[in-house]
N, C-alpha and C positions, 0 to 999 in steps of 0.2 A: 152103739152102746158106749158109754163113757167108762174108760178103764182107769181106776184110781189106785188100785192096790199097790202097784209098784212104787208110786210116789209116797203113799201113806206109810208103807213099811218102814221107811227111813225114820219118820217121826215117831212111830210106835216104839222103835228101838230105844229111844230116849225118853219115853213116857211123857211126852209133851202134851199139853192141852191143844186140841185142834178145833177150830171153828171153820165152817164152810160158808162162803157168801156166794149166792147165786143171783144174778141179775137177769130179769126177764121182761119181755114186752111182746105180748100176743103170740107166744110160742108154747102153748099149754102142753102139747104132746112132747116136745123136747124137755120141758120142765118136769113132766112126769118121769121121763127117762133119767134125768139127772138126779132127781130126788130119790128114785129107786136105787140108783147106783150108790149114792151117798149112804143110804140107810142099810144097804147090803154089804158095804165095804167092811174090811176088817178093823178099820180105825174106830176108836171110840170118840165120836164127835161130841164136844160139849154143846155146840150150837150149830144149827143150820139156819142161816139168815137169808131170807128171800127178799130181794129188792124188786118190787113190782113198779115198773115205769108206766103206770096208768094203762094197764092192759084192759082188754075187753072183759065182759062178764064171765066167760068160760074160764079164764085164768083165775079170776077172783073166786069163783065158785070152787075150783079145785083147791086153791090155797085154804079156803075156809073149811073144806072137808077134811083137810089134814089135821085140823085142831089147832 
């Protein structure tokens, strides 16, 4: 599990805008874990940007299902 809350608490104190960038290549299970951690973190993310480096269909299907 990716632990982000300690790092993000600092930014929240200053009410800064935060965007997350996730780079993936054929790691759909890890991508699900990272996206879940980001969405459940205490930070109010402005954007979650996923850079897909030409992954297989499973990764593409997951990203499309996210909206």
